N, C-alpha and C positions, 0 to 999 in steps of 0.2 A: 597407803589408803592409810583413810582417818574412818575408825568409827565412829557412831553414834547412839547412844539410848533415844527411842522416840520424841520423848522430853527435848532434844537436843545438847546436851550436854553429854562431851565426851564419855568412854568407856576406859576407864584405869585399865593400864598391862596387868596380867595377870602374874603373880611372883614365879621366880624359878623355881623349877620342881628340886625336889633336894636329893642328894646325890645319894645313889641306893646302891651298897656294894653286899652282895649275896644272893642268894636263889632270888628270884621276882616272887616269889610267895610264901619265903619264909616264914614269916611270922604267923600266918594263916595254917599251912602245912604242920606246924608246932603244935597249935589248938586245937585243929582238927585231931590230930594224933593225939593230944593230951586226954582229948574228950572220947578214944574210941573210934573216929568217924575214917571209913578208909575211904577215897575218893578213887573212882577207876572208869575205865571208855562206856559202861553201862549204866554207871551209878542214875545220868536223870530219864534211862530207860523205863516205860513202864510195866507194869507186871501182866496190864490186864491183854490180852491177847485180842480181842474183839470179839468173843463168846457174848453169849446172849446175857441182859440185864436181870437179876433176880429182886424186880422190885419187892417186893415181902420181906426179903431179906434183909434189903437196901435201907429198906424204913425204920424198918426195924432195929438197926445198927442206929442211926439218925434219931431215934425216936424211942427208946425203952421203956420208956414210963406210960406211954398210950398202949402197950400189954401188946399182944400178938397182932399180927394182922388177916386182917380177915381174910377169908378166900374169894372165889369169885363174887363179885357183885353185877348186878345185873344195871343196865347202861342206866342212868334217869334216876337213880334212887337218889333221893336226899338225905343230905347231912345231917348228925341229929340236929347241928345247933343252924342249921341253913333258917336265915332270918326272909328266904320269899316265897318261903311255904308252898314249894313244889319246883319245879328244875327251872333253868335260867330260859327256856326257850319262852316258859307258860306265863313270864313277867308281859304287862302290855306295854307296847313299846311307843315314846315319844315320838311326835313330829318334828323335823330337823328343819329350824327356820331358813331359808336359800338366801343370801345375802346379794 
């Protein structure tokens, strides 16, 4: 079989893999051990168990300089920096041309 690039020239063969004599992840395991990182069967398992998200706490963690998160805010309350001067639904709609 001959494999070519979409431009038409032939692709070169990949170099031969170097011989490896030792544990498959030996260098990686050594580097992780030196950094005090231990991998096991549950390493990639998330600690979240599907409970409800505390959005106020989450926003406080993501944006600590914004101050404490407000409590209940009624729907439709405009933001302090809202440029629309009202709710999104209050803006006039543009007519769309059909082609």
